[in-house]
Structures are given as structure tokens and as C-alpha cells.
N, C-alpha and C positions, 0 to 999 in steps of 0.2 A: 452494586455499581450500575448506574443508569447508562445502558448502551447507547441509547438515542442521543442523550445529551453529550456524551464524550466522543462518540464516533459517528456523527452525522456526515456521511460521505456524499450527500447530494449536492453540496454547495462548494466543495473544494477538491476537484479532481486534479491529479498531477498532470503535468505536460509531458508528452512523449518526445524524447530526444531525437527520434528517427524522423517523424513527420511534423514535429513542432506544433501539434494540436493537442487538445485535451484527450486523454486516453478514452477508449470506448467504454470501459467499465472497470470498476474496482470492487473487489470483494474483501471482506474482513471476517476473521473468525478467531476465537480464543483457542490457543494451543496449551493445554495444561502441562504437556511434557516440557515445554520451553518456558512456562509461566509468562506468556506474552501473547501478543496479537500478531496474526499473520495477515499481511496486506498483499493482495494479489492484483496486479494491474494487467489489463487485457488491451492490446492494440495491434493492428495490422497482422493478425494471426499469431501473435506471440503472447506469452505471459511472463511476468516477472514477479518473483516473490520477495518479500522483505519481512523479517520478524522484528518486532519492536518489543523489547522486554518490559515487564510490568514496572520494574524499578525506574526505568527511563521515563515511562509515562507518569509515574507518581512524582518524580523530581521536576518534570517539565512544566513550565508556565504555559507554553503553547506548543502544539505539535502541528506542523504544516507539511504538505507534500512539496516535493521538489520535482526534478526531472526523472521520468521513468525511462528505462532502457538505455542508460548511459554506460552500463557495464555488460558487454555482450556475454560474458561467461555466466551471468545470472539468468539469462533468458532461455526459454525453451519453447517449442512449438505447442500451440494450444491443442488440447485433446479434441 
């Protein structure tokens, strides 16, 4: 699987629902325990994690980012 072609995050950052700007940074990593990718958004001193399963990615025609930090229970303070 070509990581760069499938997950080039330099051109499509999600928008932060709190400050309504692009998030400061987004990380992604493969999680073999969940058989999917972890996407971690960073903005205004908080982080939000989202796991996207491999079957969802295989079935999808296109994967785009939406708003980050819309669900307060999923956020935590950045380390």
C-alpha cells in the first residue's frame, strides 16, 4: 500500500469547529490492533483521535476530512 498516494495530508487539513480555522497539525499512523488508521488532529492545545477502519477505506471512493473537535468527549489535552 502506497502511504503517500493514499494519505497525503499536506493538502487537506480538517477545519477546527472551535476556532473555525484549519487545524494546526494532523498525524496518522497504522494501528494493527484495530486494522485501521489513527488520525490525530491538533489545535488550540487539544488533540482529537479518530480511527478509520481498513474496510471503510477499501470501500470508499474518496475520503475527506470534515470538522475536528465537534464532539467534546473525544478531545483531550495535548501532552
